[in-house]
C-alpha positions as CSV (number, residue, x, y, z in Angstrom):
1,L,143.5,114.6,71.1
2,T,140.6,117.0,70.2
3,K,137.2,116.1,70.9
4,K,136.6,115.6,67.4
5,E,139.2,113.8,66.8
6,K,138.3,111.0,69.5
7,K,135.0,110.5,67.8
8,E,136.8,110.0,64.6
9,I,139.3,107.0,66.0
10,I,135.9,105.7,67.7
11,K,134.2,105.6,64.4
12,E,137.1,104.0,62.8
13,L,137.1,101.4,65.3
14,D,133.1,100.6,65.0
15,K,133.5,100.2,61.3
16,V,136.8,97.8,61.7
17,Y,135.2,95.7,64.5
18,L,131.6,95.3,63.3
19,E,132.6,94.5,59.7
20,G,130.7,91.4,59.1
21,R,129.1,91.6,62.2
22,R,126.7,94.6,61.7
23,W,123.8,92.2,61.1
24,R,123.3,89.0,63.1
25,I,120.5,86.6,62.3
26,R,120.0,83.8,64.7
27,T,117.1,80.6,64.1
28,S,116.0,78.8,66.9
29,F,114.0,75.5,66.8
30,I,112.8,74.8,70.9
31,G,111.6,71.5,71.6
32,A,108.8,72.8,74.4
33,S,107.4,71.0,76.7
34,M,103.7,73.2,77.1
35,D,102.2,74.2,80.2
36,S,98.7,76.7,78.9
37,K,95.5,77.3,80.8
38,I,92.7,79.7,79.7
39,G,89.7,80.9,81.9
40,F,86.8,83.5,81.8
41,A,85.9,85.6,84.2
42,E,81.8,85.5,85.6
43,K,79.9,89.0,85.6
44,S,81.4,89.8,89.1
45,G,85.1,89.6,87.5
46,T,86.4,86.9,88.9
47,V,87.8,83.9,87.6
48,E,85.8,80.4,88.6
49,V,87.4,78.1,87.0
50,E,90.6,77.7,84.3
51,L,90.7,75.1,81.8
52,S,93.9,72.9,81.1
53,L,94.6,73.3,77.3
54,E,97.0,69.9,77.8
55,K,94.7,68.0,80.5
56,F,90.9,68.7,79.4
57,L,90.9,70.0,75.9
58,G,93.6,67.4,74.5
59,F,95.9,69.7,73.5
60,E,99.6,68.2,72.7
61,S,102.3,68.6,75.5
62,N,105.1,69.0,73.2
63,L,105.9,70.9,70.3
64,L,108.6,72.1,68.2
65,I,108.8,75.9,68.0
66,P,110.4,78.0,65.3
67,K,111.7,81.3,66.4
68,L,113.7,84.2,64.7
69,D,116.0,86.5,66.2
70,L,117.7,89.9,63.7
71,Q,120.2,92.7,65.5
72,Y,121.5,95.6,63.7
73,S,124.4,97.2,65.2
74,F,124.6,100.9,64.7
75,N,128.2,100.8,66.5
76,L,129.7,99.7,69.5
77,K,127.4,100.0,71.8
78,S,124.2,100.6,70.3
79,S,121.9,98.0,68.1
80,L,118.2,97.9,67.6
81,Y,117.1,94.1,66.9
82,F,113.6,92.1,66.6
83,V,112.7,88.7,67.3
84,Y,109.5,87.1,66.1
85,Y,107.8,83.4,67.0
86,G,104.6,81.5,66.0
87,I,102.6,79.0,68.4
88,F,99.9,77.5,66.5
89,R,97.5,74.6,68.1
90,S,94.7,72.9,67.8
91,A,93.1,70.0,69.7
92,S,90.0,67.5,69.1
93,T,88.3,65.9,72.4
94,D,85.4,64.5,74.1
95,P,85.4,66.0,77.0
96,D,84.2,63.7,80.0
97,Q,82.0,66.4,82.3
98,D,80.6,69.8,81.7
99,F,82.4,72.6,80.7
100,E,81.7,76.4,80.2
101,W,83.6,78.3,77.4
102,V,82.7,81.8,77.9
103,D,79.1,82.1,79.1
104,I,78.1,79.0,76.9
105,E,77.2,75.5,78.6
106,I,79.4,72.5,77.2
107,P,77.3,69.3,78.1
108,E,80.1,66.4,78.8
109,D,79.4,63.1,76.1
110,D,77.7,65.7,73.0
111,G,80.1,65.1,70.7
112,I,83.7,66.2,69.5
113,V,84.7,69.6,70.7
114,E,87.7,71.4,68.4
115,T,89.6,74.0,70.2
116,F,92.6,76.1,69.0
117,L,94.7,78.4,70.1
118,D,97.3,80.7,67.9
119,T,99.8,82.7,69.9
120,Q,102.3,85.1,68.1
121,I,105.2,87.5,69.3
122,W,106.9,90.4,68.0
123,S,109.0,91.7,70.2
124,V,111.9,94.8,69.5
125,G,114.0,96.5,71.5
126,Y,117.0,98.3,72.0
127,M,120.4,97.0,73.3
128,Y,122.9,98.6,75.3
129,S,126.7,97.2,75.1
130,F,128.8,98.1,77.9
131,I,131.2,95.8,77.3
132,N,131.4,94.4,73.1
133,K,134.6,92.7,72.6
134,P,135.6,89.5,70.2
135,N,135.8,87.1,73.6
136,A,133.1,89.0,75.9
137,E,129.5,91.0,76.2
138,L,127.3,92.3,78.5
139,S,124.3,93.8,77.4
140,F,121.1,95.5,78.4
141,F,118.1,96.4,76.2
142,A,114.5,97.5,77.0
143,N,111.7,96.1,74.2
144,V,108.3,95.6,73.5
145,F,106.1,92.5,73.5
146,L,102.9,92.5,71.0
147,L,101.3,89.5,72.1
148,G,98.3,88.3,69.3
149,V,96.1,85.2,70.8
150,H,93.5,84.3,69.0
151,T,91.7,81.4,70.2
152,G,87.9,79.3,69.3
153,I,85.7,76.7,69.5
154,D,83.7,74.4,67.6
155,V,80.8,72.1,68.8
156,E,78.9,70.9,65.7
157,S,76.2,68.5,67.7
158,I,74.9,71.8,69.5
159,N,75.8,74.6,67.1
160,V,78.8,76.1,68.6
161,H,81.2,78.4,66.9
162,E,82.9,81.0,69.3
163,S,86.1,82.7,68.4
164,F,88.0,85.3,69.6
165,R,91.3,87.7,69.3
166,I,93.0,90.0,71.7
167,T,96.2,92.0,71.0
168,A,98.6,93.0,74.4
169,P,101.3,95.0,74.3
170,L,104.1,94.5,77.2
171,P,107.5,96.0,77.7
172,S,109.9,94.1,78.8
173,F,113.4,95.2,80.2
174,G,116.1,92.7,80.5
175,Y,120.0,92.1,80.2
176,R,122.1,89.7,77.4
177,F,125.9,88.4,77.9
178,S,128.1,85.8,76.5
179,Y,131.8,84.7,76.9
180,E,134.5,82.5,75.1
181,I,135.4,80.0,77.6
182,L,137.0,78.2,74.8
183,P,138.3,78.9,71.9
184,K,135.2,78.8,69.3
185,L,132.9,77.9,72.1
186,R,130.9,80.8,73.6
187,F,128.8,80.5,76.6
188,G,125.9,83.0,76.9
189,G,122.0,83.6,78.0
190,T,119.4,86.2,78.0
191,H,116.7,87.0,80.8
192,S,114.0,89.7,80.9
193,Y,111.0,90.1,82.9
194,F,108.0,92.7,83.5
195,Y,104.4,93.4,84.8
196,L,102.4,96.2,83.4
197,S,99.0,96.8,83.3
198,I,98.1,99.1,79.9
199,G,94.1,100.0,79.4
200,D,92.2,96.6,79.4
201,Y,95.5,94.3,79.7
202,S,97.4,93.6,82.2
203,G,100.1,91.0,82.8
204,S,103.8,89.2,83.3
205,I,106.0,88.1,81.1
206,V,109.7,85.7,82.2
207,N,111.9,85.0,79.1
208,M,115.2,83.5,80.0
209,K,117.4,81.4,77.7
210,V,121.0,79.9,78.4
211,N,123.3,78.8,74.9
212,L,126.4,77.5,74.3
213,D,127.5,78.1,70.9
214,Y,130.3,76.8,68.7
215,R,131.4,78.8,65.9
216,V,132.3,76.7,62.9
217,A,133.3,79.8,60.9
218,K,133.4,83.4,60.7
219,W,130.2,84.3,59.7
220,F,128.4,80.6,61.1
221,S,127.9,79.4,64.4
222,A,125.9,76.5,65.8
223,G,124.6,75.5,69.1
224,L,122.7,74.3,71.8
225,S,120.3,76.1,74.6
226,Y,117.4,76.0,77.1
227,S,114.9,78.1,76.7
228,K,112.0,79.5,79.3
229,F,109.2,81.5,79.1
230,D,106.1,82.4,81.3
231,L,103.3,85.0,79.9
232,D,100.4,85.4,82.2
233,I,97.9,88.0,80.5
234,Q,94.3,89.3,82.3
235,S,91.9,90.7,80.2
236,T,88.9,92.8,80.8
237,A,88.6,94.1,77.4
238,N,84.7,93.2,75.8
239,N,85.6,90.7,73.1
240,F,87.4,88.6,76.2
241,K,86.8,88.8,80.1
242,G,89.7,86.4,81.7
243,I,93.1,85.1,82.0
244,I,95.3,83.0,79.6
245,Q,98.3,81.5,81.2
246,Y,101.2,80.0,78.8
247,S,104.5,78.5,79.5
248,Y,107.2,76.3,78.4
249,D,110.6,75.4,78.4
250,G,112.9,73.1,76.3
């Protein structure tokens, strides 16, 4: 066969195999156990105290996090994918000890302290599949996480109303696999990790998931999964100097 004829055959195979599979949409609801901290840097640049959002500021430890995954396959080998999820949290508490928020001293027993931490995560990437068959897949990907964090504090009794935002881009590399262990029953997972320093931000991401899916119909599957996510951001930007550590599993 000539090179042109081989390309035409591959193109036709792609068309047949990807019929009804070119788009993939996955929605997940993660029953997450949270562990998160925030710390502010002194003038020297060192972080003296890290505040636990759950233990000290009264944030709920268990959340239900919705997540959306989209994937578009150009052919058997190449795909583009997009992930979004948002974690919106707030708490009201009456601290039993003094603490500092940025450079503001919050005294103990001085009324209700209201805090919030909203995190939105967008991810877009390119995926290349070394194996892409009806019963098995092995793919590697490169993506960029865009992390938007908005946090703040309100203490009415001492007229404190402070908030700030940061947006940090962090690239990541990883792989995805799946295998049909029984007819209609598929086991799979993803894992990605990266560390990078960009401008005023540095940080690391560990993102892992394993899942077991049952194919109810040709176009629809349902299943269970276990996810773990660790995020560590360090910022030296003018609007926020400190660290945010975020992790959940569930």
